[in-house]
C-alpha positions as CSV (number, residue, x, y, z in Angstrom):
1,M,0.0,0.0,0.0
2,I,1.3,3.4,-0.9
3,V,-0.2,6.2,1.3
4,Q,0.6,9.7,2.4
5,S,-0.5,11.1,5.8
6,R,0.5,13.7,8.3
7,E,-0.5,11.1,11.0
8,L,0.7,7.9,9.3
9,S,1.0,5.8,12.5
10,K,-2.4,6.7,13.7
11,N,-4.0,6.2,10.3
12,I,-2.3,2.8,9.7
13,R,-3.4,1.6,13.2
14,A,-7.0,2.6,12.4
15,F,-6.8,1.0,9.0
16,K,-5.5,-2.3,10.4
17,S,-8.1,-2.3,13.2
18,W,-11.0,-1.6,10.9
19,T,-10.0,-4.1,8.3
20,A,-9.1,-6.8,10.8
21,R,-12.6,-6.5,12.4
22,A,-14.3,-6.6,9.0
23,I,-12.3,-9.7,7.9
24,I,-13.0,-11.5,11.1
25,D,-16.7,-10.6,11.0
26,Q,-16.9,-11.7,7.3
27,F,-15.2,-15.0,8.0
28,S,-17.3,-15.7,11.1
29,E,-20.6,-15.0,9.1
30,N,-19.5,-17.3,6.3
31,G,-18.3,-20.1,8.5
32,H,-14.6,-20.0,7.5
33,I,-13.6,-21.9,10.6
34,L,-10.1,-23.0,9.4
35,Q,-9.0,-19.4,8.6
36,L,-10.4,-18.1,11.9
37,K,-8.4,-20.9,13.7
38,K,-5.2,-19.7,11.8
39,F,-5.9,-16.1,13.0
40,R,-6.2,-17.4,16.6
41,E,-3.0,-19.4,16.3
42,A,-1.2,-16.3,14.9
43,K,-2.2,-14.1,17.9
44,N,0.5,-12.7,20.0
45,P,0.0,-14.3,23.5
46,G,0.8,-11.0,25.1
47,N,-2.1,-9.2,23.3
48,S,-5.2,-9.5,25.3
49,D,-7.2,-7.0,23.2
50,S,-8.5,-9.7,20.8
51,R,-8.7,-13.4,20.1
52,H,-7.3,-13.1,16.5
53,Q,-4.2,-11.7,14.8
54,V,-4.9,-10.7,11.2
55,W,-2.0,-8.2,10.6
56,Q,1.6,-8.4,11.8
57,E,2.3,-6.0,14.6
58,G,3.9,-2.7,13.8
59,F,4.8,-1.4,10.3
60,H,7.9,-0.3,8.6
61,P,7.2,2.7,6.3
62,K,9.6,3.5,3.5
63,Q,9.9,7.0,2.2
64,I,9.6,7.2,-1.6
65,V,12.4,9.5,-2.7
66,S,12.2,9.4,-6.5
67,D,9.8,8.7,-9.4
68,E,11.8,5.5,-10.2
69,M,11.3,4.2,-6.6
70,M,7.5,5.0,-6.9
71,I,7.3,3.1,-10.2
72,Q,9.2,0.1,-8.7
73,K,6.8,0.0,-5.7
74,I,3.7,0.3,-7.8
75,E,4.9,-2.5,-10.1
76,Y,5.8,-4.7,-7.1
77,I,2.3,-4.2,-5.6
78,H,0.6,-4.9,-9.0
79,N,2.6,-8.1,-9.6
80,N,2.2,-9.6,-6.1
81,P,-1.1,-11.5,-7.0
82,V,0.5,-12.8,-10.2
83,K,3.7,-14.0,-8.4
84,R,1.5,-15.8,-5.8
85,G,-0.5,-17.5,-8.7
86,F,-3.8,-16.0,-7.8
87,V,-4.2,-14.4,-11.3
88,D,-2.5,-14.4,-14.7
89,Y,-2.3,-10.7,-15.1
90,P,-2.2,-7.8,-12.5
91,E,-5.4,-6.3,-13.8
92,D,-7.2,-9.6,-13.2
93,W,-6.9,-9.0,-9.4
94,R,-10.1,-7.2,-8.6
95,Y,-8.6,-5.1,-5.8
96,S,-5.6,-4.0,-7.8
97,S,-4.9,-0.4,-8.8
98,A,-3.5,-1.9,-12.0
99,R,-7.1,-1.8,-13.2
100,N,-7.3,1.9,-12.6
101,Y,-4.1,2.4,-14.6
102,L,-5.7,0.6,-17.5
103,D,-8.9,2.7,-17.3
104,M,-10.8,-0.5,-16.2
105,G,-12.1,1.0,-13.0
106,G,-11.4,-0.4,-9.7
107,I,-13.2,-1.1,-6.4
108,I,-10.9,1.0,-4.3
109,P,-10.4,4.7,-5.3
110,V,-6.8,5.6,-6.0
111,T,-4.9,8.7,-7.0
112,L,-2.9,7.6,-10.1
113,F,0.9,8.3,-10.3
114,R,1.5,9.2,-13.9
115,F,4.8,7.8,-15.2
């Protein structure tokens, strides 16, 4: 994810909290018992706030210092689902901004970086 924020730590924490809750609720509603079990097993024993661990604790932001670095990061993100074998092309991943770059429209609004 590439983001810009004056309060990055606070915003990332809120993002991770909201998405984790939504993922757990969705899996619970749809009976994804195996995945919920994996989330419980991944939980840090010292964390008493929840029963599940969806995201790794902490985050390690990298400052993008050049257009070349921005392009490299965007291409890396676009190609992740392809490398994992989920899709054949980046634009086939329904949540990818690769779709936006090809004027295919996307589910998640993005601000395009023009290279």
